[in-house]
C-alpha positions as CSV (number, residue, x, y, z in Angstrom):
1,X,-8.6,-6.1,16.6
2,X,-9.5,-2.4,16.8
3,X,-10.9,-1.2,13.5
4,X,-11.4,2.4,14.6
5,X,-9.7,4.7,12.1
6,X,-8.0,7.6,13.8
7,X,-8.8,11.2,12.8
8,X,-6.3,13.2,10.8
9,X,-5.9,16.9,11.1
10,X,-5.8,19.2,8.0
11,X,-2.3,20.1,9.0
12,X,-1.2,16.4,9.1
13,X,-2.7,15.8,5.7
14,X,-1.1,18.9,4.1
15,X,2.3,18.1,5.7
16,X,2.4,14.5,4.6
17,X,1.4,15.3,1.0
18,X,4.0,18.0,0.9
19,X,6.6,15.4,2.1
20,X,5.4,12.9,-0.4
21,X,6.0,15.4,-3.2
22,X,9.6,15.8,-2.0
23,X,10.4,12.1,-2.0
24,X,11.5,9.9,-4.9
25,X,9.1,7.2,-3.7
26,X,6.2,9.8,-4.0
27,X,4.7,8.7,-0.7
28,X,4.9,9.5,3.0
29,X,3.9,7.3,5.9
30,X,2.4,8.4,9.3
31,X,3.3,5.5,11.6
32,X,0.9,5.3,14.6
33,X,2.3,2.1,16.3
34,X,5.3,1.9,18.5
35,X,8.3,-0.3,17.7
36,X,7.6,-3.8,18.9
37,X,3.7,-3.4,18.9
38,X,1.8,-6.5,17.7
39,X,-0.8,-4.3,15.8
40,X,0.8,-2.2,13.2
41,X,-1.1,0.9,12.1
42,X,0.0,3.4,9.5
43,X,-1.5,6.1,7.2
44,X,0.1,6.2,3.8
45,X,-0.1,9.5,1.8
46,X,0.5,8.4,-1.8
47,X,0.7,10.3,-5.0
48,X,-0.5,9.0,-8.3
49,X,2.9,8.3,-9.7
50,X,4.1,6.2,-6.8
51,X,5.3,2.7,-7.6
52,X,5.2,0.0,-4.9
53,X,7.2,-3.1,-5.5
54,X,4.9,-6.1,-5.5
55,X,5.4,-8.1,-2.3
56,X,3.9,-10.6,0.1
57,X,3.8,-10.9,3.9
58,X,5.0,-14.4,4.8
59,X,3.2,-15.2,8.0
60,X,-0.3,-16.5,8.9
61,X,-1.2,-13.4,11.0
62,X,-0.1,-10.9,8.4
63,X,-3.4,-10.2,6.9
64,X,-3.2,-6.6,5.5
65,X,-6.3,-4.5,6.1
66,X,-6.5,-1.4,3.8
67,X,-9.0,1.4,4.3
68,X,-9.3,4.1,1.7
69,X,-9.6,7.5,3.3
70,X,-9.1,9.7,0.2
71,X,-8.8,9.1,-3.5
72,X,-8.9,5.8,-5.4
73,X,-6.6,2.9,-5.9
74,X,-6.4,-0.5,-7.6
75,X,-5.2,-3.5,-5.6
76,X,-3.5,-6.1,-7.8
77,X,-2.9,-9.7,-6.7
78,X,-0.4,-11.9,-8.6
79,X,0.5,-15.6,-8.8
80,X,4.0,-16.8,-8.1
81,X,5.2,-16.0,-11.6
82,X,3.9,-12.4,-11.7
83,X,0.7,-13.0,-13.7
84,X,-2.2,-11.0,-12.5
85,X,-4.8,-13.1,-10.6
86,X,-7.2,-10.4,-9.5
87,X,-7.7,-6.7,-9.6
88,X,-10.0,-4.6,-7.3
89,X,-10.6,-0.9,-7.5
90,X,-11.4,1.0,-4.3
91,X,-12.9,4.4,-4.4
92,X,-14.7,6.7,-2.0
93,X,-18.2,5.9,-3.3
94,X,-18.2,2.1,-3.5
95,X,-15.6,-0.2,-2.0
96,X,-13.6,1.6,0.7
97,X,-11.8,-1.4,2.4
98,X,-10.2,-4.7,1.6
99,X,-8.2,-7.5,3.2
100,X,-5.1,-8.9,1.6
101,X,-4.5,-12.5,2.7
102,X,-1.1,-13.5,4.1
103,X,1.2,-15.1,1.5
104,X,-0.5,-13.2,-1.4
105,X,1.7,-11.3,-3.9
106,X,0.2,-7.9,-4.2
107,X,0.7,-4.2,-4.9
108,X,-1.5,-1.2,-5.3
109,X,-1.5,1.6,-7.8
110,X,-3.0,5.0,-7.3
111,X,-5.7,6.2,-9.5
112,X,-6.2,9.7,-8.0
113,X,-3.6,12.5,-7.7
114,X,-3.6,12.3,-3.9
115,X,-4.5,9.2,-1.9
116,X,-4.7,8.3,1.8
117,X,-4.8,4.7,2.8
118,X,-4.9,3.5,6.4
119,X,-3.4,0.1,6.9
120,X,-3.3,-2.3,9.8
121,X,-1.6,-5.7,10.1
122,X,-1.0,-8.0,13.0
123,X,2.5,-9.3,13.8
124,X,5.6,-7.8,15.5
125,X,7.6,-6.0,12.9
126,X,10.9,-7.6,12.0
127,X,12.6,-6.0,9.0
128,X,14.0,-9.3,7.7
129,X,10.7,-11.3,7.8
130,X,8.0,-8.6,7.4
131,X,7.7,-8.9,3.7
132,X,9.3,-10.6,0.6
133,X,9.7,-8.6,-2.6
134,X,8.6,-10.1,-5.8
135,X,11.7,-11.3,-7.8
136,X,9.8,-10.9,-11.1
137,X,9.0,-7.2,-10.7
138,X,11.3,-4.2,-11.1
139,X,12.8,-2.5,-8.1
140,X,11.4,0.8,-7.0
141,X,13.2,3.7,-8.5
142,X,14.6,1.5,-11.3
143,X,14.5,2.5,-15.0
144,X,11.9,-0.2,-15.6
145,X,9.5,0.9,-12.8
146,X,7.5,3.6,-14.6
147,X,6.6,1.4,-17.6
148,X,5.8,-1.5,-15.3
149,X,3.5,0.8,-13.2
150,X,1.8,2.0,-16.4
151,X,1.3,-1.7,-17.5
152,X,-0.3,-2.4,-14.1
153,X,-2.6,0.6,-14.4
154,X,-3.7,-0.5,-17.9
155,X,-4.9,-3.8,-16.3
156,X,-7.4,-2.0,-14.1
């Protein structure tokens, strides 16, 4: 698998952060792969108040590789009941990449105002089988999401 991280232009960075500020999810993806590709590659431009529903990728090849480009974030792994198993903080000075094993409940929370994370994962994208959302966590954009996000941040 190619681990070369593509270059981003200043214009791309500014444009995607502007888009993230306009969205309710507070993030904007720059998808680099084509539909049907086996290797999925995406830059995520994520603001500090973005909440990502914990999920897992249910297939052996779906190991998620995350590379921090800008900012800082905490990766949180859970057991099947939603208890936190492990937390890892990534920042530009120490740890800048991490692998999330397949079948691992996880989310990540942003610790800096603006964050760029480059992600790769193997496996042809099929919307129905790509990931499973955690039934024990609030939905994105729900009334419970902000307090759950703060609870997660408090565990870092």
